[in-house]
C-alpha positions in Angstrom: -106.8 -61.5 70.0 -106.8 -60.5 73.1 -105.3 -56.9 73.7 -103.3 -55.4 76.4 -105.5 -54.3 79.1 -102.9 -52.0 80.9 -102.2 -49.9 77.4 -105.9 -50.0 77.2 -106.4 -47.8 80.3 -103.5 -45.9 79.4 -105.1 -44.8 76.2 -108.6 -44.2 77.8 -106.9 -41.7 80.3 -105.1 -39.8 77.2 -108.6 -39.5 75.7 -110.4 -38.5 78.6 -111.2 -35.3 77.6 -112.3 -36.6 74.1 -115.7 -37.9 72.9 -114.0 -41.2 71.9 -115.9 -44.6 71.9 -114.4 -48.3 71.6 -115.0 -51.0 68.9 -113.6 -54.1 68.4 -111.6 -54.5 65.3 -108.8 -55.9 63.8 -108.6 -58.5 66.7 -107.9 -55.7 69.0 -109.7 -52.3 70.2 -110.3 -49.3 68.1 -110.8 -46.0 69.7 -113.2 -44.3 67.7 -113.2 -40.0 67.6 -116.0 -38.1 65.4 -116.9 -41.5 63.7 -113.2 -42.2 62.6 -110.5 -44.6 64.4 -108.0 -42.3 65.9 -106.2 -45.1 67.9 -106.2 -48.8 69.2 -104.3 -51.4 70.3 -103.6 -54.9 68.7 -101.9 -57.5 71.2 -99.5 -55.2 72.9 -99.1 -52.4 70.2 -100.6 -49.0 70.0 -102.0 -48.5 66.6 -102.2 -44.5 65.9 -103.6 -43.2 62.8 -101.2 -40.4 61.8 -102.6 -39.8 58.2 -100.3 -40.1 55.2 -98.6 -36.9 54.9 -97.5 -37.5 58.8 -96.5 -41.3 58.1 -92.7 -41.2 57.1 -92.0 -38.6 60.1 -94.1 -41.1 62.2 -92.0 -43.9 61.3 -88.5 -42.2 62.3 -89.7 -41.7 66.0 -88.6 -44.3 68.6 -90.5 -47.9 69.1 -92.8 -47.6 65.4 -93.0 -49.6 62.9 -95.4 -49.4 59.9 -98.9 -51.2 60.6 -99.0 -54.0 58.0 -102.0 -55.9 58.6 -102.2 -59.1 56.9 -98.8 -58.5 55.1 -99.6 -54.9 53.4 -98.4 -51.9 55.1 -101.1 -49.4 55.5 -100.3 -45.8 54.7 -101.3 -43.2 57.5 -101.1 -45.9 60.1 -98.0 -46.8 62.7 -97.3 -49.2 65.4 -96.0 -48.1 68.7 -94.4 -50.5 71.2 -92.7 -50.4 74.5 -91.9 -47.3 76.0 -93.3 -45.3 73.0 -96.7 -46.1 74.0 -96.1 -44.8 77.9 -96.5 -41.4 79.4 -95.7 -37.8 77.5 -94.8 -40.2 74.3 -98.5 -41.7 74.8 -100.1 -38.3 74.8 -98.0 -36.9 72.0 -99.3 -39.8 69.6 -102.7 -39.3 71.0 -102.4 -35.7 69.8 -100.9 -36.6 66.7 -104.0 -39.2 66.0 -106.5 -36.3 67.0 -104.5 -33.9 64.7 -105.2 -36.0 61.9 -108.9 -36.7 62.7 -109.5 -33.2 62.8 -109.3 -33.0 59.1 -111.6 -36.1 58.3 -115.4 -35.3 57.7 -117.5 -36.0 60.6 -119.7 -39.3 60.1 
């Protein structure tokens, strides 16, 4: 599956000050920080790893949906679409992903 190259560029810019690596996963692109997936893109959707505790709150934000890979929702992961993945909103999602990522042990 191809992923939105324009969204990928915006996501790379949002992570420019972070040591992030790219990995092809889930038929899209995953951005890894400290060895853990922080966020990525599937098709035209931004996927964000927010962690289990922030999951319900994240779903209350505009332009979000549960990440349901293969029909099974993944607790701690959300999809963000449209304007929710642009500008200040994108930066806020990246910050939330990095906040959770910092709680994980380095790989």
